[in-house]
C-alpha positions in Angstrom: 0.1 0.0 0.0 1.5 3.4 -1.0 -0.8 5.6 1.0 -3.7 5.6 3.3 -5.3 8.7 5.0 -7.9 9.3 7.7 -11.1 10.9 6.6 -14.3 12.0 8.3 -16.3 14.0 5.4 -13.4 16.1 5.0 -13.0 17.1 8.5 -10.9 16.2 11.6 -11.7 12.8 13.2 -13.6 13.0 16.4 -12.9 10.9 19.5 -15.5 8.1 18.9 -14.9 7.6 15.3 -11.3 6.5 14.2 -11.6 6.1 10.3 -9.0 4.7 8.0 -9.8 5.0 4.2 -7.6 2.8 1.6 -7.8 5.0 -1.2 -7.6 4.3 -5.2 -7.0 6.8 -7.5 -4.1 9.1 -9.0 -0.5 8.7 -8.3 0.5 12.1 -9.9 2.3 14.8 -8.1 2.5 18.7 -8.6 0.3 20.9 -10.6 -1.3 17.9 -12.6 -2.4 16.0 -9.5 -2.0 15.6 -5.9 -1.6 12.7 -3.4 -0.4 9.2 -3.8 -3.1 6.5 -3.4 -3.9 2.9 -3.6 -6.7 0.4 -4.0 -7.9 -2.6 -2.2 -9.8 -5.2 -4.1 -10.9 -8.4 -2.5 -12.2 -11.6 -4.1 -14.5 -12.6 -1.2 -18.2 -13.4 -2.3 -20.8 -10.9 -1.9 -23.5 -11.3 0.6 -27.1 -12.0 -0.1 -29.5 -9.6 -1.4 -30.0 -6.5 0.9 -33.3 -5.2 2.3 -35.2 -2.3 1.0 -34.1 1.0 2.2 -36.2 3.1 4.8 -36.1 6.8 5.7 -32.6 8.3 4.8 -30.5 9.9 7.4 -28.1 11.3 4.8 -27.6 14.6 3.1 -29.8 15.1 0.1 -28.9 13.2 -3.1 -28.5 16.7 -4.8 -25.9 19.0 -3.1 -27.2 22.8 -2.7 -24.9 25.1 -4.4 -24.1 27.0 -1.4 -23.2 23.8 0.3 -20.9 22.4 -2.6 -17.3 22.0 -1.6 -14.7 24.6 -2.8 -11.4 22.7 -3.2 -8.7 24.7 -5.5 -5.8 22.6 -6.7 -4.1 25.6 -7.9 -3.8 27.2 -4.6 -0.7 25.1 -4.0 1.2 27.5 -6.1 3.0 30.3 -4.5 1.0 33.6 -4.9 -2.3 31.7 -6.1 -5.3 34.1 -6.2 -9.0 33.0 -6.9 -9.7 34.1 -10.7 -12.1 37.0 -10.8 -13.3 36.4 -14.4 -16.3 38.2 -16.1 -18.6 36.8 -18.6 -16.4 37.9 -21.4 -13.7 35.7 -20.6 -12.7 33.6 -23.6 -12.1 29.9 -23.9 -9.5 29.1 -26.5 -9.4 25.9 -28.6 -5.9 25.5 -30.0 -3.2 23.2 -31.0 -3.6 20.5 -33.9 -6.7 22.4 -35.3 -7.5 24.0 -38.5 -8.6 27.2 -37.0 -8.2 28.3 -33.4 -11.6 29.4 -31.6 -12.3 31.7 -28.8 -15.7 31.3 -27.2 -17.2 33.3 -24.4 -20.2 32.7 -21.9 -22.8 34.2 -24.2 -21.4 32.0 -27.1 -21.8 28.8 -25.0 -25.2 29.6 -23.6 -26.4 30.2 -27.1 -25.6 26.7 -28.0 -29.1 25.2 -27.6 -28.7 22.6 -30.1 -25.7 20.8 -28.3 -26.1 21.9 -24.8 -27.1 18.9 -22.5 -28.1 18.5 -18.7 -26.4 15.8 -16.9 -26.2 14.7 -13.1 -22.7 14.0 -11.9 -20.8 13.5 -8.7 -17.5 15.4 -8.0 -15.3 13.6 -5.6 -12.0 15.2 -4.3 -9.4 12.8 -3.3 -9.4 14.5 0.1 -12.9 13.3 0.6 -15.0 16.2 -0.2 -17.8 15.6 -2.5 -21.0 16.8 -4.0 -23.5 16.1 -6.7 -25.5 18.4 -8.8 -27.0 18.9 -12.2 -24.7 20.6 -14.7 -25.4 22.1 -18.3 -22.8 22.3 -20.7 -21.5 21.8 -24.3 -19.5 18.6 -25.3 -16.0 19.2 -25.7 -16.1 17.2 -28.9 -18.5 19.6 -30.4 -16.0 22.6 -30.0 -13.1 20.4 -31.2 -14.8 19.6 -34.4 -15.8 23.3 -35.0 -12.2 24.1 -34.8 -11.5 21.4 -37.2 -9.2 19.6 -34.8 -7.5 16.4 -36.0 -8.7 13.7 -33.9 -7.2 10.9 -35.9 -3.8 12.2 -34.9 -4.7 13.7 -31.6 -3.7 11.8 -28.5 -4.4 14.2 -25.7 -6.1 17.3 -24.5 -4.3 19.7 -22.3 -7.1 21.7 -20.4 -5.7 24.9 -18.5 -7.5 27.0 -15.9 -7.1 30.8 -15.6 -5.5 29.8 -12.0 -2.5 28.2 -13.7 -4.0 24.5 -12.9 -4.1 22.0 -15.8 -5.3 18.5 -16.5 -4.3 16.1 -19.3 -7.0 14.0 -20.8 -6.6 11.4 -23.4 -8.4 11.9 -26.5 -10.2 8.5 -25.7 -12.3 10.0 -23.2 -14.3 11.7 -26.1 -15.4 8.3 -27.2 -18.2 7.3 -24.7 -20.4 5.3 -26.9 -21.5 1.9 -24.9 -19.7 3.2 -21.8 -22.5 4.5 -19.7 -20.7 7.9 -19.4 -21.7 11.2 -20.9 -19.2 13.1 -23.1 -16.8 15.4 -21.3 -18.4 18.8 -21.1 -17.6 22.6 -20.9 -20.1 23.2 -18.2 -21.4 26.8 -17.7 -24.6 26.1 -15.5 -25.0 24.3 -12.2 -28.4 23.7 -10.8 -29.9 25.9 -13.5 -27.9 28.9 -12.8 -24.6 30.3 -13.8 -21.6 29.0 -11.9 -20.6 30.6 -8.7 -17.4 32.5 -8.9 -15.4 30.2 -6.6 -16.8 27.0 -8.4 -15.3 28.0 -11.8 -17.4 31.0 -13.4 -17.8 31.4 -16.3 -17.3 27.7 -17.3 -15.4 24.6 -16.1 -14.5 21.2 -17.6 -16.9 18.5 -16.4 -15.6 14.6 -17.1 -18.1 12.0 -16.0 -15.6 9.4 -14.3 -12.7 11.6 -13.2 -11.6 12.7 -9.8 -12.6 16.4 -9.0 -9.0 17.7 -9.7 -9.2 16.8 -13.3 -12.6 18.9 -13.6 -10.6 22.3 -14.3 -12.4 25.4 -13.2 -12.1 28.8 -14.8 -11.5 27.0 -18.0 -8.9 29.1 -20.2 -7.9 26.8 -23.0 -8.1 23.3 -24.5 -5.2 22.4 -26.4 -5.0 19.3 -28.8 -1.7 17.5 -28.9 -0.4 14.5 -30.8 1.7 13.5 -28.1 0.6 10.6 -25.9 -0.4 11.1 -22.4 2.6 10.0 -19.9 2.0 6.5 -18.8 2.8 7.4 -15.1 0.5 10.1 -14.6 -2.5 9.8 -17.0 -5.1 7.1 -17.9 -7.0 5.0 -15.5 -5.4 6.3 -12.4 -7.4 9.5 -12.6 -10.7 7.5 -12.8 -12.8 7.3 -9.6 -12.4 3.7 -8.1 -15.4 2.2 -6.3 -15.6 4.2 -3.3 -17.8 4.2 0.0 -18.6 7.4 1.6 -20.0 7.4 5.1 -22.4 10.1 6.3 -24.0 8.8 9.3 -23.2 8.2 12.2 -22.6 12.0 12.3 -19.4 13.6 13.7 -19.4 14.8 17.2 -20.4 13.0 20.6 -21.0 9.3 21.3 -23.2 6.7 19.5 -25.7 5.0 21.8 -25.6 1.2 22.1 -28.4 -0.6 20.4 -29.9 0.2 17.0 -27.6 2.3 15.0 -28.3 3.7 11.7 -25.5 3.7 9.1 -25.9 5.6 5.8 -24.0 7.3 3.1 -23.1 7.1 -0.7 -21.1 5.1 -3.0 -19.6 6.1 -6.3 -17.5 4.5 -9.1 -16.2 6.3 -12.2 -16.3 2.9 -14.4 -19.9 1.9 -13.8 -22.9 2.1 -11.4 -22.6 0.8 -7.7 -24.0 -2.7 -7.2 -23.1 -3.5 -3.7 -22.3 -1.9 -0.3 -21.3 -4.2 2.5 -20.4 -3.6 6.1 -18.5 -6.0 8.4 -18.8 -5.7 12.2 -15.7 -7.0 14.1 -14.5 -9.3 11.4 -18.0 -10.9 11.1 -19.9 -11.9 7.8 -20.5 -9.0 5.6 -24.0 -7.5 5.8 -25.4 -6.0 2.7 -26.5 -2.5 2.9 -29.9 -1.4 1.3 -29.3 0.8 -2.2 -31.6 3.5 -3.1 -33.5 2.8 -6.3 -34.1 5.5 -9.0 -37.9 5.8 -8.1 -36.9 6.9 -4.6 -34.3 9.4 -5.9 -36.7 10.9 -8.3 -39.3 11.2 -5.7 -36.9 13.4 -3.9 -35.6 15.4 -6.8 -38.0 15.6 -9.8 -35.7 18.3 -11.1 -33.5 15.4 -12.4 -36.1 14.9 -15.1 -34.6 16.1 -18.4 -31.0 15.0 -17.5 -29.3 13.1 -20.1 -29.2 9.9 -17.9 -33.0 10.0 -17.9 -33.8 10.9 -21.4 -31.3 8.3 -22.9 -31.9 5.4 -20.5 -30.8 3.0 -23.1 -27.2 4.5 -23.0 -27.2 5.4 -19.4 -29.0 2.8 -17.3 -29.4 3.2 -13.7 -27.2 2.9 -11.4 -25.1 5.6 -13.2 -21.3 5.7 -13.7 -19.9 8.9 -12.0 -22.9 9.4 -10.0 -23.2 8.6 -6.2 -25.8 5.9 -5.1 -27.3 6.4 -1.4 -27.0 3.4 1.0 -28.1 2.6 4.4 -27.8 -0.2 7.1 -29.1 -0.6 10.5 -26.9 -2.4 12.9 -27.4 -3.7 16.5 -24.2 -2.7 18.7 -23.5 -3.7 22.1 -21.9 -1.2 24.6 -18.1 -1.2 23.8 -15.7 -0.8 20.8 -16.5 -1.9 17.5 -14.5 -2.4 14.2 -16.4 -1.9 11.1 -15.3 -2.2 7.5 -17.2 -0.9 4.4 -16.6 -2.0 1.1 -18.3 -1.5 -2.2 -18.4 -3.2 -5.7 -19.8 -1.8 -8.9 -21.6 -3.3 -11.9 -18.4 -4.7 -13.4 -17.6 -6.4 -10.1 -14.7 -4.2 -9.1 -13.7 -3.1 -5.6 -11.5 -0.2 -4.7 -11.5 2.0 -1.6 -12.7 0.9 1.8 -13.3 2.5 5.1 -12.1 0.9 8.3 -13.3 2.6 11.2 -13.8 2.1 15.1 -17.1 2.9 16.8 -17.4 3.1 20.4 -21.1 2.4 21.7 -21.9 3.6 25.0 -24.6 2.4 27.2 
């Protein structure tokens, strides 16, 4: 294992909850990435079918804009400042193209024919996370308009106005049959223009990638013939199957007896199929997973998103979108060791959460 960190919803750990996360993801460093991570995939059989979920104790499926996390990879640079851009800021398409393009917010908002609405979860490798409805134009459409030579091109270098950048293999534009939406230049969030500190006037949105690859304050997309570096690009940036724990909440002790666990699970490759919890090394218990009908009842505004208008291409559960889960445990007084693991529809495991819960009488 190359690295493992402690995580409690992005905050410091509280005395009653010690949480160790084996994290799978990128292994790059410097401006193109951060943190060294590892995955843990077990070949143990999955438990029987879980029960139906009851009332959820988690945060809403869709994260309110004002509560969406604000993490900026570029701030690691000396002298970094939050960009203060106006709607006239231009996005340049350059490199291996017939003609360079410059597009401002008004031009992108006028793209009614090509604009799409999607639901997508952003997960920071430090644990911050949020899910929202985004509107944007496919990167592919803009590249084709610039006459990009996508037969020769091998990578896209996406740069933000804060100096941060991400490199994407051109293969990410080929999403047919993968269950993913195309990478977008997103300009609306929850039906409104992006807040300044979330990337106004536009940002990159890639369905399967960790948050740091979704460049904010997007300034340019450069098309290059060079292959992405093998040690820092490709699958290592795709979100591995990851469990996220929301309840028990931070602070205080948990009362012995009936304890409600709930959270979300996410995978960049495919939808989440299973979430399991082991208590004190015992047999895994399958958590209840929320179905689409439950989520739509809570958030009817999801209607009209690409995943719902094209269900044949984007079957639920969705890749790159978290899925709520919950499980009721009976805990006797004392210290208990819990392990939470997930698998996606492809049978892949990834991150796991190991934690100690102290139940008081």
